[in-house]
Each structure stands twice: as C-alpha cells, then as structure tokens.
N, C-alpha and C positions, 0 to 999 in steps of 0.2 A: 618373444619380446621380453625386455627386462622386467616389465611390471608383472609378468606371470611367474617370475622366479620367487622361490620361498626365501625369506630373510631369517636367519637364525636369531633367536632372542638376544638382544643386547649387542648384535653384530651388525655387519653391513654387507651389501652385495659385492661380489667380486668386481674390482675395477672402480669402485666408488671411492671418493676422497675420505681420508681419515676423519675430516671435520664433520662428516655426515653421521658418524657414530654417536649415538645418544649416550651422554655420560650417565653414570649411575646416580640415583637420587639419594639424598641424605636427609635425615630428620631436620626440621627447621631449627631446633634447638642447637644442633651441632654446627649448622651453618652460621647461626647468630654468634655462637661461641667463637668460631673462627674469625668472624668479622671483628669481634671484641678484641681478639689477640692482635689483629692488624692495627686497630685503634690504639691499643696499648703500646705497640712499637712506634706508631706515628706520634705519640705524645712526646717522644724524644725531640721532635722538631720544636715543640713549644718550650721544652727545657733549654734547648740551645739558644732560643731567643731570650729567655729569662737570664741565662748565664751572661750573654752579651750585655744585656741591660744592667745587670748587677756589676759587671766589669766597668762599664762607663759611669756608673754611679759611685765607683770607688770602693765597692763592698766585695773584696776578693773572697772573703770567707763565705759569704752567701753564695757566690758563684761556685765555689768548690762544693758546698753542700748540695747545690743543684746538680753538680757534676757527679756526686755520689749517687743521687737518685737515678741519673742517666745510666750509670754503671750497673746498678741493680736491675733496671729494666732490660738493658742489653744482655745481661747475664741470664735472664729468665725467660725472655720472650721466645727464644728459639725452642726451648723445652716445651713451652705451652703450645707453640705452633705445631710441633710434631705430635703432641698429645691430642690436639683438636683436629689433626689431619687437614690443615688448611690448604695444602696443595691439591687435595682431592675435593674438598667441599667448596672451595672458591678458586677453581683452576685458572680463571681468567685474570686473577690479580697476582702480580709478581711481588711476593713478600720479601724475597731476597734483594730485589732492587730497592724496595722501601727501606730495608735494614741498612743497605749501603749508604743511602741518602742520609739517614739519621746518624749513622756512625761518622760520616764525614763532617757533619755539622757539630756533633757533640765531642768527637775525638780529635778533630783537626781544627776546624774554623773557629769555634768558640774558645778553645784553649789558647790559640794564638792571639786572639783578641784580648784575652785576659792577660797574657804575657805583655802585650803592648801597653795596655792601660795601667799596669802596675809598675811600669818603668823597668821591667826585667830584661829588656833588650838593649843592645848598644845604641848610642845616639847616631843620628845622621843617616847617611846612605847605607852604612853597614847594618843598621837596625832594620831598614826596609828589606835588604837582601836576606838577612837571617829570618825575618818573618815570612818571606816569600818561599823559602826553601821547603819547609814542611808542608805548606799548602800545595806546592807543585808536585812534590814527591808523593803525597797522598793522593792527588788527582790521578797520577800514574798508577799507583798501587790499586786503587779502588776499581780501576778499569781492566786490570789483568784478569783473564779468565782462570789463571792458575794461582790466584792469590791465596786460595784455600786448597790444600792438597787432598788427594784421595784418602789419606790416612788422618785427615782432620788436624792439620797443622797450618799455620800461616807461613807463606813463603815470602821472606823479606820482612823487615821490621814492620809490625802491624799498626803503625800510626797511633801509638799510644801517647800522643801529645798532651792529652789530659793528665796523664801521670807526670809528665815533665812539668806541666804548669802547677800541679799539686805540690811537688817537692820544691819548686822554685819559690812558691809563696810560703809554705810551712817552714822551710829551712832558711828562708831569706837569702837565697843564692844570688851572687853577683851577676851582672850582665855578661861578663867574660865567660864564666862557667856555663851559663845557660846557652850562650851562643855556641860554645864548643859542643855541648850535648846535642843541640838542634842540628848542627852541621853533620856530626858523626851519624846520628840516627837517620837523617835524610839520606845519607849515602848508603846506610844499611838497608834502606828500602829496596835497593837494587842488587843487594848481595843475597844469593839464594840460600840463606840460612833458614832452617825450619824452626818456627817459634811455637811454643806451647799454646794450644787453644784450650784453656782450662776446662770448659764445659763440654768439649767434644773429643779431645785427644784421649784415646783409650788407655795408652800407657800411663801408669801411675795416676789414673783419673781420680780415684777416691782421695788420694793424698793431695793432689792438686786442688781439688774442690775444697777440701778442708782448709788448706793453707790460704786459698783465695778468700774464704770467709773470714779467716783471722786477719788477713790484710785489710779487708773492707772495714772490719771493726777497728783496727789500728788507724785507718784513715779517719774515721769519725772521732776517735779519741784525740788524735793530733789536732784536728780542727777545733775541738773544745779547748785544747791547751794553747793555741796560738795567742800571743806571739812567743810563748816560752814552752816549746814542746819538751817533754821529758826524754832524756837520752835513752832510757830503756825502751820506750815506745818507738822512738826513732830507729833504734837498732833492730827491733822486732820487725818494723815495717820494711826496712832496707834488706833484711835477711830474706824476705820473700822475693825481692828482685834478684838476689844472688841465686836462689833456688830456681827462679824462672829462667834466668840466663843459662844456668848449668844444665837444666833439663832440656832446654832448646838446643844446646850444643850436642848433647847426647842423642837427641832425636835426629839431628842433622848427620851425625856420624853413623847412626844406625841405618839411616836411609842410604848413605853412601855405600855401606857394606852390602846392603841388599842389591844395589845396582851392580856391584862387582861380583855378585853371586856368593858372597861369603855369609856364613850363618850369623844372624844378628842376636845379640843378647836380649833375652826376654825382659819385659818390664811389667 
C-alpha cells in the first residue's frame, strides 16, 4: 500500500502530483522583504493615478516628475526582486504580471493621457485615432510571450510612450510631429527589432547602465529648465536615444547572424 512507502526528505512519492511537494521554507525576514519588493513595484499604480490627476490639473511638469519616479522604480525593482529571491519565497504571487500591469499604466496609459491633456495631439477624429494607436499596440505587446527574449532584449518597440510624452512637453513639439512619432513607434511594436534592456542586456551592460543614469539626470535637469531647456542638456539627452537605437540595431543584427550560424561580434 502507498502509505507504507518511504518518502524522501523534501520529495514526493512516485506518481503523486507535483503540487504535493512541500516547498522549502525561508526565514520570515526574507519573505517579508520579498513582499516589500512587490509593494514597491505596485506603488507604480499609484504613481500612474497621480500622473493622470496632474495631467488633468494642467501640471505637465509635475506629471513628468512623477514619471521619473516611476522610471526609477521600474529600473530597480527587478534587481531587488532577484536579490530577495521573490520567485522562491512567494511562489504563488506572479511578480512579472504585476510588473506588466504597472508598466502598461505608467509607460502607456498615463503618458497618452498627458499628451491628450496638454493639447499635444491633433484635433478631432485624427487625435482620437493617434491616441488609440499606442494603447492598442501596447496591449498587444504586453501580451506577447516573447516580448522579452532569452538574451534579455525587448522584441518590438518597448512601449516607451512616457519618453515620447517627456520630449513632447520639454521640447514643446507640435501635434504633427508627435502624431508621426506615435504612428511610427506603434508600427515598430510589430517589427521584430531587438531593443536594448538597459538593466538586463549583458552586452555593453556597464556602459548602458552608466549612460542610462546620465539620461535620468538630464531628464531631471531638463524639467528644472522648462520652458527654456539648455541646448547642451537637450543634446546630451538626445544622444542617449541615438546610443539606444544604435545598440538595438546592433543587437538585432547580431541575433540574425547567430540564427544564420555566423560568428557574432562580441560586446
């Protein structure tokens, strides 16, 4: 009879369901730390609400400051989650799904609301269509199982609508230019280009992280200078976008060479 069989420590009887295996125990402090990391990530939903409220109050600069906080949280919560081993300590909670929900709100929905309230979109039906495109494209991208590749890149434009909203406000771009950017980037969501994931992509990781920090600092400086941003700071900020696009194209070409069996250049 099955009850007479010996059960190996931490294992299960042959033929039993995997769910019957008792998970290893962790110190309470580590589990609480993991829960705190999830709460840290979830705070982005509150920031998204505050961004929308600031947008409707007509305070675009405040909305962008809140967006900067959201960027910092999104750039650090993954590192904290891995350090606190949240997948092991709280296995029943899907932190990746939480991160996707927060990212959609702070990177897509709230920025589009900001663009709408600042009058950055075309008037009439065209404005509605242009506003809908990034929301629909991002809905598709966030549901793709291969949106993040095995080598830690984003496949397709990674819904950086918050960056579009930032430059639209800081540089006071016209509705035509913004509409063109939104349409092109919405289409790029469906194009299999590999985009740099600054905190995870191993190639040039140190340089990418350093330049990302510089960009975040330039973000803050430009907000302090609104409505008259200094050209040097603008150039410094935009140079990071050039680096980002250049590295992304290089990563895409390198992946294509690997698929063809050609030797890839090391990074």
